[in-house]
C-alpha positions as CSV (number, residue, x, y, z in Angstrom):
1,X,20.7,-74.4,83.1
2,X,19.9,-72.1,80.0
3,X,22.9,-69.9,80.4
4,X,25.5,-72.6,81.3
5,X,24.4,-74.6,78.3
6,X,24.7,-71.7,76.0
7,X,28.4,-71.4,77.1
8,X,28.9,-75.1,75.6
9,X,27.9,-73.9,72.1
10,X,31.2,-73.9,70.1
11,X,32.0,-70.8,67.8
12,X,31.0,-71.7,64.4
13,X,32.7,-70.0,61.6
14,X,30.6,-68.3,59.2
15,X,27.6,-67.4,61.2
16,X,26.3,-63.9,60.4
17,X,26.4,-61.4,63.5
18,X,23.2,-60.7,65.1
19,X,23.4,-56.9,64.6
20,X,19.9,-55.9,65.2
21,X,17.8,-58.1,67.3
22,X,14.2,-58.2,66.6
23,X,10.9,-59.6,68.1
24,X,8.7,-62.3,66.3
25,X,6.1,-59.9,65.5
26,X,8.4,-57.4,63.5
27,X,6.4,-56.7,60.4
28,X,9.6,-55.6,58.2
29,X,10.6,-59.4,57.0
30,X,13.2,-58.9,54.3
31,X,12.6,-60.0,50.7
32,X,15.0,-62.9,50.5
33,X,14.4,-63.8,47.0
34,X,14.4,-67.5,46.0
35,X,14.1,-69.7,49.0
36,X,13.6,-73.6,49.6
37,X,12.6,-75.7,52.6
38,X,13.8,-78.8,54.1
39,X,11.8,-80.8,56.8
40,X,13.3,-83.1,59.2
41,X,10.7,-85.5,60.8
42,X,12.0,-86.9,64.2
43,X,8.8,-88.8,65.3
44,X,8.8,-92.3,64.0
45,X,9.2,-96.1,64.6
46,X,10.2,-96.8,68.1
47,X,12.4,-99.5,66.9
48,X,14.8,-97.3,65.0
49,X,18.4,-98.0,65.9
50,X,19.6,-95.6,68.3
51,X,16.4,-93.8,68.7
52,X,14.6,-96.1,71.3
53,X,12.8,-94.7,74.2
54,X,14.9,-92.9,76.7
55,X,18.1,-92.5,74.4
56,X,20.0,-89.5,75.7
57,X,21.7,-86.9,73.8
58,X,25.4,-87.4,74.4
59,X,25.0,-91.0,74.2
60,X,27.2,-92.3,70.9
61,X,24.3,-94.5,69.5
62,X,21.7,-91.7,69.9
63,X,24.0,-88.9,68.7
64,X,24.9,-90.9,65.6
65,X,21.2,-91.8,64.7
66,X,20.5,-88.3,65.2
67,X,23.1,-86.9,63.0
68,X,22.1,-89.6,60.4
69,X,18.5,-88.5,60.7
70,X,19.1,-84.9,60.1
71,X,21.7,-85.4,57.3
72,X,19.4,-87.8,55.3
73,X,16.5,-85.4,55.3
74,X,18.5,-82.1,55.1
75,X,20.7,-83.3,52.1
76,X,23.6,-83.7,54.2
77,X,23.7,-80.1,55.0
78,X,24.3,-80.6,58.9
79,X,27.4,-79.1,60.4
80,X,26.8,-79.7,64.1
81,X,24.4,-80.9,66.8
82,X,24.9,-80.0,70.5
83,X,23.0,-79.4,73.8
84,X,21.9,-81.3,76.8
85,X,19.0,-83.0,78.4
86,X,17.2,-83.9,75.1
87,X,16.0,-87.6,74.5
88,X,14.2,-90.1,72.5
89,X,10.7,-90.4,74.3
90,X,7.9,-92.9,73.7
91,X,4.8,-91.0,72.2
92,X,1.6,-91.9,74.0
93,X,2.9,-94.7,75.9
94,X,5.8,-97.0,77.1
95,X,8.0,-99.7,75.7
96,X,4.9,-102.2,75.5
97,X,2.2,-99.9,74.3
98,X,3.8,-97.1,72.2
99,X,4.6,-97.6,68.5
100,X,6.7,-94.4,68.0
101,X,9.4,-92.3,69.6
102,X,10.2,-88.5,69.1
103,X,12.6,-86.1,70.0
104,X,11.8,-84.5,73.4
105,X,13.4,-81.5,75.0
106,X,14.0,-81.3,78.7
107,X,13.5,-84.1,81.2
108,X,11.4,-84.6,84.4
109,X,14.3,-83.1,86.5
110,X,15.8,-80.4,84.3
111,X,15.3,-78.1,81.5
112,X,16.9,-78.7,78.1
113,X,18.6,-77.1,74.9
114,X,19.4,-78.6,71.5
115,X,20.8,-76.6,68.5
116,X,21.4,-77.7,64.9
117,X,24.0,-75.8,62.6
118,X,23.6,-76.2,58.9
119,X,25.6,-75.2,55.8
120,X,22.7,-73.1,54.9
121,X,21.4,-69.5,55.0
122,X,18.2,-70.0,57.1
123,X,15.5,-67.3,57.3
124,X,12.4,-69.4,58.6
125,X,12.1,-72.0,61.3
126,X,9.0,-74.1,61.8
127,X,8.3,-76.7,64.3
128,X,5.6,-79.3,65.1
129,X,5.4,-79.5,69.0
130,X,3.4,-81.3,71.6
131,X,3.5,-81.5,75.4
132,X,5.0,-84.7,76.6
133,X,2.3,-87.3,77.6
134,X,2.0,-90.9,78.8
135,X,-1.5,-92.6,79.4
136,X,-1.6,-95.3,81.8
137,X,-4.4,-97.4,83.4
138,X,-6.8,-95.0,85.0
139,X,-5.0,-91.7,84.2
140,X,-2.3,-89.6,82.3
141,X,1.1,-88.5,82.9
142,X,1.2,-85.2,81.1
143,X,3.5,-82.0,81.6
144,X,0.9,-79.3,81.9
145,X,3.5,-76.6,82.0
146,X,5.2,-77.7,78.8
147,X,6.9,-74.9,76.8
148,X,9.8,-74.4,74.3
149,X,11.5,-71.4,72.9
150,X,12.5,-71.5,69.3
151,X,15.7,-69.3,68.3
152,X,18.4,-68.5,66.0
153,X,21.9,-68.0,67.2
154,X,24.5,-65.5,66.1
155,X,28.5,-65.3,65.7
156,X,29.2,-65.0,69.6
157,X,26.6,-67.8,70.4
158,X,24.0,-65.2,71.4
159,X,20.3,-65.8,71.0
160,X,19.4,-63.4,68.1
161,X,15.8,-64.0,67.5
162,X,13.2,-66.2,69.2
163,X,9.7,-67.1,69.9
164,X,8.2,-68.8,73.1
165,X,5.8,-71.5,72.4
166,X,3.6,-71.9,75.5
167,X,1.9,-75.3,75.7
168,X,0.7,-75.1,79.1
169,X,-2.8,-76.5,79.8
170,X,-5.2,-77.1,82.5
171,X,-6.7,-80.3,81.0
172,X,-4.7,-83.2,82.5
173,X,-6.8,-85.7,81.3
174,X,-6.9,-85.6,77.5
175,X,-4.2,-86.2,75.1
176,X,-2.8,-82.8,74.0
177,X,-2.9,-81.7,70.5
178,X,0.1,-81.2,68.1
179,X,1.0,-77.4,67.6
180,X,2.5,-75.7,64.4
181,X,4.9,-72.8,65.5
182,X,6.9,-70.7,63.1
183,X,9.6,-68.2,63.6
184,X,10.2,-65.9,60.6
185,X,13.8,-64.2,60.9
186,X,14.8,-60.8,59.9
187,X,18.5,-62.0,59.8
188,X,20.0,-65.0,58.2
189,X,21.3,-67.7,60.6
190,X,23.0,-71.0,60.2
191,X,22.2,-72.2,63.7
192,X,18.8,-72.9,65.0
193,X,17.8,-74.0,68.4
194,X,15.2,-75.1,71.1
195,X,15.3,-74.4,74.8
196,X,12.9,-74.7,77.8
197,X,13.1,-73.4,81.1
198,X,12.4,-75.8,83.8
199,X,11.9,-79.4,84.8
200,X,8.7,-81.2,83.8
201,X,8.3,-78.7,80.8
202,X,8.9,-81.6,78.5
203,X,8.2,-80.7,74.9
204,X,8.2,-83.2,71.7
205,X,9.5,-81.7,68.7
206,X,7.9,-83.9,66.0
207,X,9.5,-82.1,63.1
208,X,11.6,-79.3,62.0
209,X,11.3,-77.3,58.8
210,X,14.1,-74.7,57.8
211,X,13.5,-72.3,54.9
212,X,16.8,-71.1,53.4
213,X,18.2,-68.8,50.7
214,X,18.9,-70.4,47.4
215,X,22.2,-69.1,46.1
């Protein structure tokens, strides 16, 4: 699905071209000068309007709730959100036992993609990630092969820089811990995204922090 999803991303004017793609471990990170950061927290009360468990990207209520959430926490710097197969999922339970929902990428039957375009020159992407899990009486439903790739996009909708976070585990009994992942960019971008590669690789994105150049 990943390739077909990328074709759905509209051309966003003003994106810097990805002229020199590099791997995350490239040591020559530029000196960007003055920077600042904004953090968007997706994990929160399960009763938030439009962000109840099972809400799907593409549904009007969820799309509106997600846009409002990102705009409120980014200072109205959001330009666009897009993608497929991303949902609000209960964290650690179901509608009766969970108290929170969070943004989840991928589903039990498909991989997923989500991207965010901001009116900012972004130079670093940080995310708080966790395997999808759901305890139940006598067991645990857990995506043991969870993974997600953090990436930046260029002017032609191509992935410029990326870092894969492999959350796979052999422990299907205990609640997986949250993980912090960081991608420092060697080229500025306006669009950041997340995708995974297969069904049942569901990953919570509890928060997203973007660091950007201050003009």
